[in-house]
C-alpha positions as CSV (number, residue, x, y, z in Angstrom):
1,M,-68.2,-65.0,125.6
2,K,-72.1,-64.9,125.3
3,K,-71.8,-63.1,122.0
4,L,-69.4,-65.6,120.6
5,L,-71.8,-68.5,121.6
6,L,-74.7,-66.7,120.1
7,A,-72.8,-66.1,116.9
8,G,-71.9,-69.7,116.7
9,A,-75.4,-70.8,117.3
10,V,-76.7,-68.5,114.6
11,A,-74.1,-69.7,112.2
12,F,-74.8,-73.4,112.9
13,F,-78.6,-73.2,112.8
14,G,-78.6,-70.6,109.9
15,I,-77.2,-73.1,107.5
16,T,-79.2,-73.4,104.3
17,A,-78.9,-76.1,101.6
18,N,-77.5,-74.3,98.7
19,A,-73.8,-74.3,98.4
20,Q,-73.6,-78.1,99.0
21,L,-75.6,-78.9,95.9
22,Q,-73.7,-76.8,93.3
23,K,-72.4,-78.1,90.1
24,G,-68.9,-79.7,90.6
25,N,-69.3,-80.7,94.1
26,I,-69.0,-84.3,95.3
27,M,-71.3,-86.3,97.6
28,V,-69.8,-89.3,99.5
29,G,-71.6,-91.5,101.9
30,G,-74.0,-94.3,102.2
31,E,-77.3,-95.6,103.4
32,L,-78.4,-98.1,105.9
33,A,-81.5,-99.8,104.7
34,A,-84.2,-102.2,106.0
35,A,-82.6,-102.6,109.4
36,N,-85.1,-104.5,111.5
37,F,-84.7,-107.2,114.2
38,G,-87.8,-109.3,115.0
39,L,-88.9,-110.1,118.6
40,N,-91.6,-112.7,118.0
41,K,-91.1,-116.4,117.4
42,G,-89.9,-117.1,113.9
43,A,-89.0,-113.4,113.4
44,G,-85.7,-112.5,111.9
45,Y,-83.3,-109.7,111.0
46,N,-82.6,-107.7,107.9
47,F,-79.6,-105.5,107.4
48,Q,-78.3,-103.7,104.3
49,I,-75.6,-101.1,103.7
50,T,-75.1,-99.1,100.5
51,P,-72.0,-97.0,100.1
52,Q,-72.2,-94.4,97.4
53,A,-70.6,-91.4,95.7
54,A,-72.1,-88.8,93.3
55,F,-70.8,-85.9,91.3
56,F,-73.0,-82.8,90.9
57,V,-73.2,-82.5,87.0
58,Q,-75.6,-79.5,87.5
59,D,-76.9,-77.5,90.4
60,N,-79.1,-79.9,92.5
61,W,-78.4,-83.0,90.3
62,A,-75.9,-85.6,91.2
63,V,-75.1,-88.9,89.5
64,G,-72.6,-91.7,90.5
65,P,-72.0,-95.3,91.5
66,Y,-73.3,-97.4,94.4
67,V,-72.6,-100.8,95.9
68,R,-75.2,-102.7,97.9
69,L,-74.5,-105.5,100.4
70,G,-76.9,-107.0,102.8
71,F,-78.1,-110.1,104.6
72,S,-81.2,-111.3,106.3
73,G,-82.6,-114.4,108.0
74,A,-84.3,-116.0,110.9
75,K,-83.8,-118.6,113.5
76,D,-83.8,-122.2,112.0
77,S,-84.0,-120.6,108.5
78,P,-81.4,-120.1,105.7
79,T,-79.6,-116.7,105.4
80,Y,-80.3,-114.5,102.4
81,F,-77.4,-112.5,100.9
82,T,-78.1,-109.5,98.8
83,Y,-75.7,-107.6,96.5
84,G,-75.7,-105.1,93.8
85,V,-73.6,-102.5,91.9
86,G,-74.9,-99.8,89.6
87,A,-75.4,-96.0,89.1
88,L,-77.7,-93.6,90.9
89,S,-79.2,-90.3,89.9
90,R,-80.4,-87.9,92.7
91,Y,-82.2,-84.6,92.1
92,Y,-82.7,-82.1,95.0
93,I,-85.9,-80.1,94.6
94,S,-85.3,-76.3,95.0
95,P,-87.5,-74.6,97.6
96,G,-89.3,-72.7,94.9
97,E,-90.0,-76.0,93.0
98,Q,-91.6,-77.6,96.1
99,G,-94.7,-75.4,95.9
100,V,-94.5,-74.7,99.7
101,D,-91.9,-73.2,101.9
102,S,-89.1,-75.5,102.8
103,L,-90.2,-78.0,105.6
104,L,-87.0,-77.2,107.5
105,K,-84.6,-74.4,106.4
106,H,-81.8,-76.9,107.0
107,G,-82.8,-79.5,104.4
108,R,-84.0,-80.3,101.0
109,F,-86.3,-82.9,99.5
110,F,-84.9,-85.1,96.7
111,L,-85.9,-87.8,94.2
112,E,-83.6,-90.8,93.5
113,G,-83.4,-93.5,91.1
114,N,-80.9,-96.3,90.5
115,A,-80.2,-99.0,88.0
116,G,-77.6,-101.7,88.0
117,I,-76.9,-105.5,88.4
118,G,-77.8,-107.2,91.6
119,G,-79.6,-110.0,93.3
120,S,-79.8,-112.4,96.2
121,T,-78.7,-115.8,97.1
122,I,-79.6,-118.2,99.8
123,S,-77.2,-120.0,102.1
124,D,-78.8,-123.5,101.6
125,G,-78.6,-123.3,97.8
126,G,-82.3,-122.5,97.3
127,D,-83.8,-120.1,94.8
128,S,-81.8,-117.1,93.7
129,A,-82.8,-113.9,92.0
130,N,-80.1,-112.2,89.9
131,G,-80.6,-109.6,87.2
132,L,-81.4,-106.0,86.6
133,D,-81.8,-103.9,89.8
134,L,-84.1,-100.9,89.6
135,G,-85.2,-98.5,92.4
136,V,-86.9,-95.1,92.7
137,G,-88.2,-93.0,95.5
138,P,-88.4,-89.7,97.4
139,G,-86.3,-88.6,100.4
140,Y,-85.2,-85.7,102.5
141,T,-81.7,-84.6,103.5
142,Y,-81.3,-82.7,106.7
143,F,-78.0,-80.8,106.9
144,I,-76.6,-81.0,110.4
145,T,-73.6,-79.0,109.4
146,Q,-72.8,-77.1,106.2
147,N,-71.1,-80.3,104.6
148,I,-72.8,-83.2,106.4
149,G,-76.3,-84.3,105.7
150,L,-78.6,-87.0,107.2
151,D,-80.9,-88.7,104.7
152,A,-84.2,-90.4,105.1
153,S,-86.0,-92.0,102.1
154,V,-88.5,-94.6,101.0
155,K,-87.6,-96.6,97.8
156,L,-89.4,-99.0,95.7
157,N,-86.8,-101.6,94.6
158,G,-87.2,-104.3,91.9
159,N,-85.0,-107.0,90.5
160,L,-85.9,-108.1,87.0
161,G,-84.4,-111.6,87.8
162,F,-82.8,-114.1,85.5
163,G,-82.4,-116.6,88.4
164,N,-84.9,-119.2,89.8
165,R,-87.3,-116.8,91.3
166,G,-87.8,-114.3,88.5
167,T,-88.9,-110.8,89.4
168,T,-88.8,-109.6,93.0
169,S,-89.8,-106.3,94.6
170,S,-89.7,-104.5,97.9
171,V,-90.2,-101.2,99.7
172,D,-87.4,-100.1,101.9
173,F,-87.1,-97.3,104.5
174,R,-83.5,-96.0,104.4
175,L,-81.4,-93.8,106.6
176,G,-78.1,-92.4,105.4
177,L,-75.2,-90.1,106.0
178,N,-73.6,-88.0,103.3
179,I,-70.6,-85.7,103.2
180,F,-70.7,-82.9,100.6
181,L,-67.2,-82.0,99.4
182,P,-67.1,-78.5,97.7
183,S,-65.3,-78.1,94.4
184,K,-62.4,-75.6,94.1
185,K,-64.8,-73.1,92.5
186,A,-67.2,-73.4,95.4
187,M,-64.4,-73.0,97.9
188,S,-63.2,-69.8,96.2
189,N,-66.8,-68.5,96.2
190,I,-67.1,-69.2,100.0
191,K,-63.8,-67.5,100.8
192,S,-64.7,-64.5,98.7
193,E,-68.0,-64.1,100.6
């Protein structure tokens, strides 16, 4: 029994981030962004969720759609609703490209960019910002299992607005969860090994 537990632990902790990021695989998941809840007088809340899916067009490089929905506000203040839809591109940096050994053997750094249509509206009919959404930033995916990764990233987001407020920008810290679904070719390679 001890040998079986030891083998299971080695298999679980010996996971490396290679097979998940192969051409043809699919990444499905989402991000939880800018979640904060103020405690001081006049402080508010901010919550945003971004479901996403991406297809690996090459090893380490995935592209796909995303949808962003969120809201924020404070006591005795109007509520802001944010939304967006567009395309993302994520490139995972190979350990050799990082210039240093992998920070953790179970994860990979990535760079992500997005472009789409989005904006924000205010519940009391105040200024709105609607237009071209752009975002870019680095992140890190930690693989808790061979096919499930936890993301942490920092993104600079901008909206080149056509509404009342014009251009807006923000920096968000994001946490996410993604499931990496292998292609048929990847599954056959895993079975042959």
